N, C-alpha and C positions, 0 to 999 in steps of 0.2 A: 586770754591767753594763758598758759601754764606755765610755771617757774619751777624746774627743779634742778638740783644740784648733786655734785660729783660728792663724796666724803670717804674719810678714811674708815672703811668697815672694820669691826672687830669681830674675827672668825675663828670657829674651832679648827684644831690641828686638824691636817688631813685626813690622818690615819683615824681618828675618833669622831669624825664628823657626823656618822650615822648614829654614834651613843650620845652624842651632845643636844643635836638637834630635836626638839621635842613636839608635841601637839599644842597648841593655843592654850593660854591658861584658862581660857572660858568654855572649853569643851568638855573639861573635865571638873568633877568636885574632888574636895581633898583627899578623900578615902582612895577614889579612882587614880587621881594622882601619885599616890604612896604606894599603891600596887603597881602603877606603870614604871614607876623609878625605883622599884625594889631591885637590889643587887647591881644597879648601876650608877655608880658615883659621879658618872660624867653627866648624867641627865640634867638639862637646863631647867627641868621642873623644879630642881632643888633652889632654883634662883626664882622662877616666875610663880611657885605656889611654895613659897619657903615655910609655910606651916606644916609641911610634909618632913620638915626636917628634926621636929620635936618627937620625943619618943612617946608622949602623951597627947591628947586630943588639945587644941588650943585654938582660941579665936583668931580666924586669918586676918582679922583688922587689928590685932593687938599689936601695940607699938615693937614688942621684941620679935615679931614675925617680919616686920620691913627692916629691922635692924639685921637680923639673921640673914635675909635675902643679900643685903649688901655685903655682909662678911664672906657668903658663899661665893658672891660674884667676885669680889676682891679676890679671893683665894685663887679662883679659876684663871684669872689674870695672872697673878704671882707665878703660878704653877705651870704657865704656858699652854693651859688647855684652851686658853682663849688668846688670839695673837692678831694685833691690829696691823692693817696694810699701811706701808709707809708713805703712800701716794692717795690722794684723793682718786676715786673710782667710782664707777656705774658698774652693775652686775646684772647678767640675765639670769632669771630663773626660770627653769622649766620643770613641769609638772605631768608626768605622763599616768594617766589612770583608765584603766579598761581600755586601752588603745588608743586614746585620745590624748592629745600634746596642747598644753597652752602655755606661750613664753612671755614672761613679763619683763620688766625692766625695774631693778631695784634702784631706787634714788632718793634724796631728800626731796619732799615736796613743802612748797613753800606755807608757812601758816597765815601769811596774808594772804594768799589764794584761799585758804579756810574761811579767814575772816570776812573775806570779800565776796564769798559765795562762787569763786571760780572753781573751788572743790565742793560739788554739791551733794547734798544730804537727802535722806529719803526716810529715816527713822528719828525718833525722838530718843535722848539718851536721860539717863537716871543720874541725879546728882551724885548718888552715894557711889555709884561705880566709876564716875569721873573721878570723883575724890581719891579713891583707892588705887586707881592708874597714876593720878598725880603722885601720891605720896610714894608709889615703888618707883618712879621715873627721877624724883628729886633725891628721895635716898641713894640712889644708884648712880645718878647722874647719867643716866643711859636709857636709850629707847631700844628693847630688846625684841620687840613684836612688831611685825611689820602690819600696816595697813593696807587692805586688799582695795586698789583702786582700778577702774576701768575707764576707758576713753574709746571715741568713735574712731576707728582704726584708720592709719594713716600708712599709705602705701610704702613711702620712703623709709619711714621707721621700720615697718616691718621686714625690707630688704636688708636693712643695716644688722638688725637684730640678727636675723635668720642666715645671712653671709658670715657675721662675727661667729655666731655659735658653731658654724660647719668648719670654720677654717683656723680655728684654736682649740689648744687643749683645754679640756673641761677641767675647773679646780675640783669640784666635788660631784660624785655620780653614786648614788645608792639607792636602795628600794627600802622601803619602811615595812612594818608589820602589817599593814592594810595592803600591799601591794601596789604601793603608789610610787614609781620613780621620782627621785629628786635630782636635778642638774644644776649647777651652779657655774658661770664662766665670769672672769674678771675683766672688765674693760680699764685697762690703764694707758691706752692711747689718747693724749690729750688732744689730738684733732679729731679723733671718732665721739670722743666726750662732748667737745664743743659742738660739733654736728648736730647730736642728739638733743642736747639743751636749747640749740636753734630751733630744731623742727618741732619741739613740743611749744616753744613760745611763738612760732608762727603759725602752726597747721592744727595744734590742740585749742580749741576754744574752751573746753571744761573737761574736768575730770570727776569722776563720781565714786562715792563709796560704796562698794560693793560689800565689805565685811570688816569691821573695826571702827563702826562709830564713835565707842566709849575711847579707844586708842587714840584717834584722831583729835577729838575734843579734848583730851587730858593732855596730849603732845602740846597742841597749840596753846593751851592755857599756861603749860609749864613755859612755853618759848616767851610767852607774855610776859610772866613773871621774872623771869632771868633778863629779859631785857629791862625791864624796870628796876631790877637789883644791879644794873652795870651802866651808868650813865655815859661810857663810853664805848657802847655797843656799836659796830658797824653794819649790822644786817647780814653781815656772813659768816658770824659764828654759827656753830653746828645746831643750837637751839632755835635758830630761826627757821628751821627744817623738819619736818618728821619722817620717820623711817616708813618707806613705803614700795609696794609694789605695782606697777602699772601694767595692766593686761589689755591689748586691744579687745575691745567688745565682741567682735567676731570670733573670737576664740573661746569664749565662756558658756557656762550651762549653768542654769539657774535649776535646783530641785526644789520639790515640793517641801513645806514647812507645816507640818501637821499638828492637830490638836486633841488632848485628851481630856474628858471632863469628870470630875469625881462623882456628880450626883445629878438626877434628872429633874431637880426641883419638884420633886415629888409627883411626877408624872409617870404612868405605867407605860411600857412600851407601845400598847396600844394608843394611848392618849398623846405620845410623844409623836406618833407617826400622823396622827389626826392632825395635830398641829401643824407639822411641818408641811403637810399635803396643801396648806391654804397657800403656798408659795413655791412649792416644788413639785414636780411629778416623780413619784416613788416607784420603783422596783425592787422587789425584795430579790437577792440572790442566794439566800440560804446560808449554808456554811462555807460557800465559794468567796473567797476573798474578792474584791472588786476594786481595780486601780483606775482612777478616772482617764479619759483619754483624749478629752478637749477641755476647753475654757466652759466655765459655768457648769462644771458637770463635778460631782462630789461623790464620795462613799462613805458610809456611815456604819460603824459595828455596835450594835447593843444588843445584850442578851442572847448571845451565841450566833446573831444574824446580821449578814452584812446588807447593805441596801445601797441601790444606786439613785442619786437625786440629782436631778436636771431643774436648776433654776429656771421659774418662769420668767418670760421676757418683760414683765412690767417690773422686775425686781433691780432692774440696772438700767443705767442710760450708757450708751455707746460711747458717748460725747463727754461723760464726765471722767476724768482719769483716775480718780479715786473711787467713784460708784461703781466704776464697771469692774473692779477687782473682785475676784472668788473671795479674798479675805473678808472684803466689805461686806460682801452679800450674806456670807455665813454669819458674820458678826451681828449684822443689822436685824438680820429675820429669823434666826436660830437662838444663837448665845444671848442676845439682850433681851428680844422679845419673849421668847419660849423659856430659856434657861435661867434668865435674870443674872446674866455675866456681864455688868457694864463696862468693867475697865480690864482688860486683859492683861493690863501691866501689874496690877496689884492684887486680883481677884486669887485668892489659894486654892480655889477650886478647878484651876485649869493648868494645864502642862503642855510643853509644846515638844515635839519629835521631828528632828531632821530626817527629810526623806531616805537618808543614806541607810537608815536603820530598817526602812522597809515595812510592809503593811503587817508582817508577822509580829514585829515589836507591838504595835498598836493592838492587835489580837490579844498578845500574851498579857499585856498589863491590865486589859479588859475583864479578860477570863480569871485572872488571878484575884479580883475583886477589889485591886488598887483602884481601878477607875470603872465608871460605868458605861461611857459612851467614848467612840474615837471618830474623828472626821478626819478624810486623807482630801488633799486639793490635785488638781491639775497646777503645775508649775507656773509661777508669774513669768513672764517673759523679760527679757532684758530690755526691748524696747519700751515696755511699760515702764519699768524701774527708770529709764531714762526721761521719758515723757513726765512722769511725775516729778522727779527732781528738778526737771527745766522749769515746771510750773511753779516751782516753790511750795510743792505740797508734802505731807509727809504719810507714807504710807502706815497703816495698821501694824501694829508691832509683831514680830516674827513672821514675816511675810514671804522673806527669801532665805534661801540655804545653798549656802556655794559648796562644793567639793572639786578638787581636794583643798583642804586647808593649809595654808601657808606654815611652815615650820618655823617655830620660835627660835633664837639662838642662832639660825644659821647665818645672818648677817647682823650685826648689833651697830648702833649709833651713838658714841660716846658724845654726852651734852657739854663735856668740857674740854 
């Protein structure tokens, strides 16, 4: 069962919340972040991507970068840009995108649940990225970015969240540059807080990391380190929990996560098609972009032409939670066997593009000559994600893309 905790959230002043709350650190490179934060001294990117505060390019992993992040963070607190709530709270976070709303509960999630696998994972993490997040958190002694968790919906929890948000004044309500509406309510009623904590303990068997594997791994390890450094730890300190937003699974939608390849492994278009036809039926679509409409269906763009690929039945096993995934099928029969891409986590010839950018982004990057081939997927289902996490298996890298993204700096958990 899942343990959550209320905490004293550090939050932006109401009048500037839309200027402070930013995109997550990992969806922008340093150059993009610098452009995004230009002319906005309140942007949280100045804390989560502190390399943008330097006039000349600098290694984002340099010691002075971490220290600059702490300097700006401390200044935001001193100047009243960020203000801490007086009592422990839970928070309701609603996001509305293209007419669809999802409502989650912002809470501390137990690092013990993480280590005991009550919080389930479906992706591997990179040690270098974990260490970067660990250093950011320990330098600032704060968790500024929420981990996106999901759980199998519980009617009683849904009812409390819906009733509370309908009958209480919203704390924050703004629409961002991507036309996503963000709303936040503060739950400071102790009876309601305890009821929600009890319901998660009694009714929620497990939570699942939808987005934020590196943030959760780093937060759990920071908590573990701080426990070791504090012989008098009680288990209730803020570092025993990590900042998370828990959404019921019936409100979420996964988008496709597509692939771009830099070379054809010396194959001509005709040779590539011939090799692929061993495992897929192929239909040429010409210059008309084709978006997959069901599982085991793919689209490919090469040399100005779009193709519809349908996997042969002997390429997957419906009883194998990993083998049935489209990312597995593509990886095994095209990327590995034909294009000689063995490890997608390390191979420099492959890039990944979230479905939010559309097929035009794939076509543009191939037409520019930067890439040679694009592959688009039908999205993984949430049931597939949960089944894989429950089975203890790991998805291939970059299998899922969730939108909208959670804002960073909207609620922060201080560790001290």
